[in-house]
N, C-alpha and C positions, 0 to 999 in steps of 0.2 A: 313021632306023631310026638307033637308039643305036648306040654304038661298043662297049658291055660285051659280054665274052662271054657267050654260052647254055652254062647247065649242061645238061648230059642230067639226067634224074631218074635214071638210074640207074648212072650213075658217083657220083652225090651219097648219102653215107653217113649217118645222122641220126647223130648221139651222145648216147652212153644217159645217162640224170640221174645224178647223185653220189647221189640219195638218193630213194625210192619215195614216191608222192605217196600212196599207198595210198587211191587212187581205186577203185571196187568195177569198173569196166570198165579195164581198162590200157591206159594212155594209150600212146601210139604209139613215145614215148622209155622208156617205164619198164626199168628195167634186171633188173626181174624176168624179164619178158614177152619181153626181149631174150635172159636167158638160157638160154627155155625155149626159143626158138627156135635159138639157135645164132648168133646175128645179133652177139654180146659181142664188143667187139675181142678178140684172143690177149691173155693176163696177168693178163685180169680176171674175176672174179667178184663173186658178192652173199651178205651175210651181214648178217642183223639187216636186210634193206630197204634196207643202205649197197652204194653198189659197194667194192668195195676191190681190190687189187692182190692179184695172188697172191705175190708176192715181201714183201710186208708194207709196203715204201714208202707214202707218200701218195698220192691218187689228187690231181693235180691236172687242168685245163682245158685247160690246155696239151701234157701228156704225154699225154693221153686224146683229142688231136684228133692226134697223129702217131702213137698207137697204130692210130687209125681211118683 
C-alpha cells in the first residue's frame, strides 16, 4: 500500500482553462461550459473566449487555484 493520501473525486475541483480551445464538443475544463453550469469560481467570468476576473486584474493560475 502507498503512503500517499487518497483524493475523493467529489472534493477535487477542476480548474478552468484560461482560454477556450474552440473545440466543437466542450471539454471538461472549458471556461464557457463552466460559466454556463455555474461551476466557475467566484469573481471570474468569460469574455471573448478568455477567462477574466471581474475586478479587472490579471488571471494567474496561482490565484485561480486559491479561488477554487
